[in-house]
C-alpha positions, -999 to +999 in steps of 0.1 A: -675+169+782-642+152+773-633+140+739-614+108+736-596+099+704-598+064+694-565+046+690-569+041+653-575+078+648-544+087+668-523+064+648-537+078+616-528+113+628-493+103+637-489+086+603-501+118+586-477+139+605-448+115+597-459+113+561-459+151+559-424+151+572-413+126+545-426+145+516-411+177+527-380+171+504-382+188+471-386+171+437-357+153+421-335+174+397-310+166+369-282+173+394-289+143+416-295+118+387-265+098+373-259+102+335-245+072+317-213+076+296-218+081+258-210+051+236-177+049+217-177+060+181-155+048+152-164+067+121-137+060+094-102+051+083-088+067+052-054+068+034-039+100+020-004+112+009+004+083-014+009+090-050-009+070-077+024+063-095+058+055-080+090+047-099+115+022-084+149+038-075+181+034-095+200+002-097+212-010-063+192+016-044+162+015-020+135+040-013+112+046+018+077+057+009+053+071+035+015+076+036-010+088+062-038+069+079-065+092+091-087+078+119-119+095+131-136+082+163-136+085+201-103+099+213-077+073+222-065+067+258-036+047+246-045+017+268-070+000+289-078+029+313-096+062+309-069+089+310-087+117+293-117+117+315-144+111+289-157+080+308-145+056+281-113+035+278-103+034+241-072+024+222-065+017+185-042-009+169-030-015+133-043-050+129-075-069+121-097-093+141-071-120+135-042-097+144-029-094+108-013-060+102-012-038+071+003-049+039+006-040+002-006-067-022+004-071-059-027-073-080-012-074-115+024-076-130+043-087-161+072-098-140+078-135-133+068-130-097+059-102-073+060-104-035+037-085-010+054-054+004+058-051+042+043-020+058+058-005+090+032+009+114+040+037+140+044+026+176+012+043+187-019+045+166-045+072+176-073+094+162-061+119+136-031+115+113-008+085+116+023+079+094+030+045+079+060+036+057+071+009+033+103+002+013+108-006-023+140-015-042+153-013-077+142-049-081+106-044-069+083-058-097+064-031-116+027-035-116-006-026-099-006-027-060-031-022-032-026-010+003-048-029+028-048-011+061-068-026+090-074-005+121-091-020+152-107+001+180-106-016+214-132-004+239-121-015+273-149+004+292-168-028+298-157-064+302-152-082+279-137-055+256-156-046+224-134-046+193-144-030+160-123-032+128-123-009+097-101-014+067-089+013+043-076+004+008-057+024-018-045+013-052-014+026-069+011+016-097+048+009-094+067+017-126+101+004-138+131+027-138+144+028-174+180+031-162+175-002-143+158-018-173+187-006-196+213-021-172+194-054-172+192-056-210+218-072-232+223-082-269+248-106-283+255-126-315+286-145-305+289-168-336+285-141-362+311-136-389+311-108-416+289-117-445+269-142-426+235-137-410+238-122-376+215-137-350+212-113-321+196-126-289+182-096-270+174-102-233+154-077-212+136-079-178+105-102-178+082-072-172+092-060-207+075-090-224+053-079-253+075-049-260+087-042-295+125-044-299+139-026-329+175-028-341+191+003-358+224+004-377+246+031-393+274+025-418+307+043-415+297+068-442+261+073-432+248+103-412+218+087-397+208+053-382+185+031-401+160+006-389+171-030-397+147-054-381+122-057-352+105-083-331+086-087-298+100-099-265+086-131-250+092-150-218+105-185-225+103-205-193+127-232-205+154-205-209+146-181-181+115-169-162+133-137-152+140-124-187+121-118-219+139-127-251+137-120-288+160-131-316+167-106-344+183-116-377+201-095-403+227-098-431+234-061-433+261-057-406+298-053-413+327-044-391+328-006-386+290-003-385+273+011-353+242-005-338+217+001-310+183-013-299+151+004-287+128-015-263+092-003-264+071+006-234+048-019-216+020-013-191+043-004-162+076+001-180+088+031-201+105+029-235+143+030-235+173+023-258+207+006-254+240+022-258+253+027-294+280+001-301+306-001-328+311-035-345+347-046-345+364-076-361+376-101-336 
Protein backbone atom coordinates (compact mmCIF):
# COMPACT_ATOMS: atom_id res chain seq x y z
CA UNK A 1 0.00 0.00 0.00
CA UNK A 2 1.33 3.44 -0.88
CA UNK A 3 1.05 6.40 1.41
CA UNK A 4 0.33 9.76 -0.14
CA UNK A 5 0.99 12.96 1.81
CA UNK A 6 -1.56 15.57 1.47
CA UNK A 7 -0.28 18.85 0.06
CA UNK A 8 -1.05 20.66 3.27
CA UNK A 9 1.00 18.20 5.30
CA UNK A 10 3.95 18.48 2.90
CA UNK A 11 3.90 22.27 3.14
CA UNK A 12 3.78 22.05 6.91
CA UNK A 13 6.79 19.71 6.92
CA UNK A 14 8.72 22.06 4.68
CA UNK A 15 7.81 24.99 6.87
CA UNK A 16 8.96 23.07 9.92
CA UNK A 17 12.26 22.20 8.30
CA UNK A 18 12.74 25.81 7.19
CA UNK A 19 11.75 27.07 10.63
CA UNK A 20 14.26 24.74 12.23
CA UNK A 21 16.93 26.25 10.01
CA UNK A 22 15.97 29.80 11.08
CA UNK A 23 16.19 29.17 14.79
CA UNK A 24 19.52 27.46 14.49
CA UNK A 25 21.28 30.80 15.30
CA UNK A 26 22.29 31.21 18.95
CA UNK A 27 20.71 33.68 21.40
CA UNK A 28 21.66 37.41 21.23
CA UNK A 29 24.58 38.50 23.42
CA UNK A 30 25.85 41.85 24.79
CA UNK A 31 28.49 41.85 22.03
CA UNK A 32 26.00 42.32 19.22
CA UNK A 33 23.78 44.91 21.00
CA UNK A 34 24.67 48.64 20.55
CA UNK A 35 25.30 50.62 23.80
CA UNK A 36 24.24 54.28 23.82
CA UNK A 37 26.83 56.91 24.87
CA UNK A 38 26.74 58.15 28.46
CA UNK A 39 25.22 61.59 29.08
CA UNK A 40 27.53 64.56 29.62
CA UNK A 41 28.15 65.66 33.21
CA UNK A 42 28.92 69.14 34.56
CA UNK A 43 29.47 68.92 38.29
CA UNK A 44 30.93 72.17 39.58
CA UNK A 45 32.92 75.38 39.13
CA UNK A 46 34.96 76.77 42.02
CA UNK A 47 37.48 79.59 42.60
CA UNK A 48 40.75 79.09 44.49
CA UNK A 49 44.07 80.88 44.82
CA UNK A 50 42.64 84.35 45.49
CA UNK A 51 43.46 86.01 48.81
CA UNK A 52 40.71 87.47 50.99
CA UNK A 53 42.65 90.74 51.32
CA UNK A 54 44.60 92.57 48.61
CA UNK A 55 46.41 95.91 49.00
CA UNK A 56 46.66 98.26 46.03
CA UNK A 57 50.22 98.85 44.73
CA UNK A 58 52.35 101.92 45.36
CA UNK A 59 51.61 105.27 43.75
CA UNK A 60 51.77 105.12 39.95
CA UNK A 61 52.05 101.32 39.88
CA UNK A 62 49.84 98.45 38.66
CA UNK A 63 49.54 94.84 39.78
CA UNK A 64 48.29 91.71 38.03
CA UNK A 65 46.43 89.28 40.27
CA UNK A 66 45.63 85.68 39.28
CA UNK A 67 43.20 83.06 40.52
CA UNK A 68 42.20 79.54 39.51
CA UNK A 69 38.85 78.35 38.18
CA UNK A 70 38.39 74.62 38.85
CA UNK A 71 35.95 72.83 36.53
CA UNK A 72 34.71 69.28 37.04
CA UNK A 73 32.66 67.50 34.38
CA UNK A 74 32.94 65.55 31.14
CA UNK A 75 36.37 65.99 29.54
CA UNK A 76 36.55 68.76 26.97
CA UNK A 77 37.13 68.11 23.26
CA UNK A 78 37.92 71.76 22.71
CA UNK A 79 35.35 72.09 19.95
CA UNK A 80 32.32 70.61 18.21
CA UNK A 81 33.73 67.16 17.40
CA UNK A 82 34.63 64.17 19.56
CA UNK A 83 38.43 64.04 19.67
CA UNK A 84 38.95 61.93 22.80
CA UNK A 85 36.76 59.02 21.74
CA UNK A 86 34.27 59.09 24.59
CA UNK A 87 31.30 59.42 22.23
CA UNK A 88 30.57 63.00 23.31
CA UNK A 89 31.48 66.37 21.80
CA UNK A 90 32.06 68.84 24.64
CA UNK A 91 33.65 72.23 25.06
CA UNK A 92 33.66 74.90 27.80
CA UNK A 93 33.50 78.69 27.51
CA UNK A 94 33.96 81.48 30.06
CA UNK A 95 30.61 83.20 29.52
CA UNK A 96 26.97 82.86 30.55
CA UNK A 97 23.81 82.19 28.54
CA UNK A 98 23.87 85.78 27.28
CA UNK A 99 27.59 85.55 26.39
CA UNK A 100 28.68 87.88 29.22
CA UNK A 101 32.10 86.96 30.56
CA UNK A 102 33.60 87.04 34.07
CA UNK A 103 33.90 90.28 36.02
CA UNK A 104 34.63 91.66 39.47
CA UNK A 105 31.89 93.83 40.94
CA UNK A 106 32.28 96.39 43.72
CA UNK A 107 29.76 95.75 46.50
CA UNK A 108 30.77 98.42 49.03
CA UNK A 109 33.21 101.33 49.13
CA UNK A 110 33.78 104.68 50.83
CA UNK A 111 35.30 106.13 47.68
CA UNK A 112 33.32 108.53 45.53
CA UNK A 113 32.98 105.82 42.87
CA UNK A 114 34.22 102.34 42.07
CA UNK A 115 34.26 100.67 38.67
CA UNK A 116 33.91 96.97 37.93
CA UNK A 117 37.24 95.23 37.36
CA UNK A 118 37.83 93.49 34.02
CA UNK A 119 38.85 89.83 34.16
CA UNK A 120 41.03 88.21 31.49
CA UNK A 121 40.17 84.59 30.68
CA UNK A 122 42.58 82.01 29.22
CA UNK A 123 42.29 81.27 25.49
CA UNK A 124 41.08 77.74 26.23
CA UNK A 125 38.87 76.71 29.15
CA UNK A 126 38.76 73.02 30.03
CA UNK A 127 38.14 70.63 32.91
CA UNK A 128 40.64 70.93 35.73
CA UNK A 129 42.49 74.12 36.71
CA UNK A 130 42.25 77.29 34.59
CA UNK A 131 44.12 80.53 35.35
CA UNK A 132 42.27 83.86 35.16
CA UNK A 133 43.81 87.29 35.82
CA UNK A 134 42.79 90.86 36.61
CA UNK A 135 44.65 94.13 37.07
CA UNK A 136 44.43 96.71 39.84
CA UNK A 137 46.17 100.07 40.13
CA UNK A 138 47.13 102.45 42.91
CA UNK A 139 43.85 104.30 42.24
CA UNK A 140 41.56 101.26 42.50
CA UNK A 141 38.88 102.11 45.07
CA UNK A 142 39.26 100.23 48.37
CA UNK A 143 36.20 98.20 49.32
CA UNK A 144 34.41 94.88 49.16
CA UNK A 145 34.42 93.09 45.79
CA UNK A 146 32.96 89.91 44.32
CA UNK A 147 34.27 87.75 41.49
CA UNK A 148 31.46 86.46 39.27
CA UNK A 149 32.74 83.69 37.02
CA UNK A 150 30.29 82.00 34.62
CA UNK A 151 31.33 78.81 32.83
CA UNK A 152 29.16 77.30 30.08
CA UNK A 153 29.44 73.69 28.95
CA UNK A 154 28.39 73.18 25.31
CA UNK A 155 27.33 69.64 24.40
CA UNK A 156 27.53 69.31 20.59
CA UNK A 157 26.79 65.58 20.57
CA UNK A 158 23.24 66.19 19.40
CA UNK A 159 21.65 68.96 17.38
CA UNK A 160 20.79 71.49 18.58
CA UNK A 161 23.58 71.77 21.12
CA UNK A 162 22.79 71.59 24.84
CA UNK A 163 24.31 74.41 26.92
CA UNK A 164 24.59 74.40 30.71
CA UNK A 165 25.94 77.34 32.74
CA UNK A 166 27.31 77.32 36.28
CA UNK A 167 28.60 80.46 38.05
CA UNK A 168 31.20 80.56 40.82
CA UNK A 169 31.52 83.60 43.13
CA UNK A 170 34.20 84.72 45.56
CA UNK A 171 34.27 87.82 47.78
CA UNK A 172 37.43 89.64 48.80
CA UNK A 173 38.54 93.05 50.09
CA UNK A 174 40.83 95.60 48.47
CA UNK A 175 42.69 97.83 50.94
CA UNK A 176 44.28 101.22 50.42
CA UNK A 177 48.05 101.51 50.42
CA UNK A 178 49.02 103.96 53.16
CA UNK A 179 51.91 105.31 51.10
CA UNK A 180 49.38 106.25 48.41
CA UNK A 181 47.00 107.72 50.98
CA UNK A 182 49.84 109.75 52.46
CA UNK A 183 50.86 111.10 49.05
CA UNK A 184 47.26 112.14 48.39
CA UNK A 185 46.90 113.96 51.73
CA UNK A 186 47.63 117.66 52.24
CA UNK A 187 47.24 120.29 54.96
CA UNK A 188 47.41 124.04 54.54
CA UNK A 189 46.62 127.29 56.36
CA UNK A 190 47.62 129.90 53.78
CA UNK A 191 46.22 132.97 55.55
CA UNK A 192 47.70 132.25 59.00
CA UNK A 193 49.86 134.81 60.78
CA UNK A 194 51.72 134.34 64.10
CA UNK A 195 49.42 135.01 67.04
CA UNK A 196 46.27 134.49 65.01
CA UNK A 197 44.08 131.38 64.87
CA UNK A 198 45.44 128.91 62.34
CA UNK A 199 42.77 127.25 60.22
CA UNK A 200 44.25 124.11 58.68
CA UNK A 201 42.30 122.47 55.88
CA UNK A 202 43.25 118.82 55.76
CA UNK A 203 42.40 116.93 52.57
CA UNK A 204 42.59 113.14 52.27
CA UNK A 205 41.20 110.58 49.81
CA UNK A 206 37.41 110.20 49.87
CA UNK A 207 37.75 106.63 51.17
CA UNK A 208 39.15 108.08 54.42
CA UNK A 209 35.86 109.80 55.27
CA UNK A 210 34.89 109.27 58.87
CA UNK A 211 38.52 108.90 59.94
CA UNK A 212 39.78 110.90 62.90
CA UNK A 213 42.44 113.48 62.06
CA UNK A 214 44.67 114.62 64.92
CA UNK A 215 47.15 117.47 64.80
CA UNK A 216 50.35 117.30 66.90
CA UNK A 217 52.89 120.04 67.54
CA UNK A 218 56.22 120.47 69.31
CA UNK A 219 57.86 123.72 70.40
CA UNK A 220 61.52 124.37 69.74
CA UNK A 221 62.42 123.45 73.35
CA UNK A 222 60.02 120.51 73.83
CA UNK A 223 61.19 116.90 73.58
CA UNK A 224 57.86 115.38 72.59
CA UNK A 225 54.98 116.20 70.30
CA UNK A 226 51.69 117.17 71.95
CA UNK A 227 48.17 116.75 70.67
CA UNK A 228 46.59 120.06 69.68
CA UNK A 229 43.21 119.43 68.09
CA UNK A 230 41.25 116.68 66.31
CA UNK A 231 38.31 116.31 63.96
CA UNK A 232 36.68 113.88 61.49
CA UNK A 233 37.00 113.84 57.73
CA UNK A 234 33.85 114.44 55.70
CA UNK A 235 33.10 114.46 51.99
CA UNK A 236 31.72 117.82 50.90
CA UNK A 237 30.25 117.42 47.40
CA UNK A 238 30.25 121.17 46.73
CA UNK A 239 34.02 121.24 47.21
CA UNK A 240 35.11 117.82 45.98
CA UNK A 241 33.72 114.30 45.68
CA UNK A 242 37.21 112.82 45.41
CA UNK A 243 38.50 114.16 48.72
CA UNK A 244 37.40 114.13 52.33
CA UNK A 245 38.00 117.34 54.29
CA UNK A 246 38.29 118.58 57.85
CA UNK A 247 39.21 122.05 59.18
CA UNK A 248 41.26 122.16 62.36
CA UNK A 249 41.76 125.40 64.33
CA UNK A 250 44.41 126.32 66.90
CA UNK A 251 46.13 129.42 68.38
CA UNK A 252 49.15 127.58 69.78
CA UNK A 253 51.37 127.62 66.72
CA UNK A 254 54.43 129.85 66.31
CA UNK A 255 57.29 129.96 63.81
CA UNK A 256 59.86 127.31 64.74
CA UNK A 257 57.26 124.82 65.94
CA UNK A 258 56.98 121.44 64.21
CA UNK A 259 53.67 119.82 63.30
CA UNK A 260 52.29 116.63 61.77
CA UNK A 261 48.87 114.98 61.37
CA UNK A 262 47.65 111.43 61.94
CA UNK A 263 44.74 110.08 59.90
CA UNK A 264 42.88 107.21 61.52
CA UNK A 265 41.94 103.95 59.86
CA UNK A 266 38.64 103.30 58.11
CA UNK A 267 36.99 100.07 56.97
CA UNK A 268 39.36 99.43 54.05
CA UNK A 269 42.17 101.90 54.76
CA UNK A 270 44.96 101.79 57.38
CA UNK A 271 46.07 104.54 59.74
CA UNK A 272 48.94 106.77 58.63
CA UNK A 273 50.63 110.05 59.45
CA UNK A 274 52.00 112.96 57.45
CA UNK A 275 55.58 114.13 57.35
CA UNK A 276 56.78 116.31 60.23
CA UNK A 277 57.00 119.91 59.06
CA UNK A 278 58.67 122.96 60.60
CA UNK A 279 56.70 126.23 60.64
CA UNK A 280 58.69 129.06 59.11
CA UNK A 281 57.93 132.78 58.92
CA UNK A 282 57.16 133.91 55.37
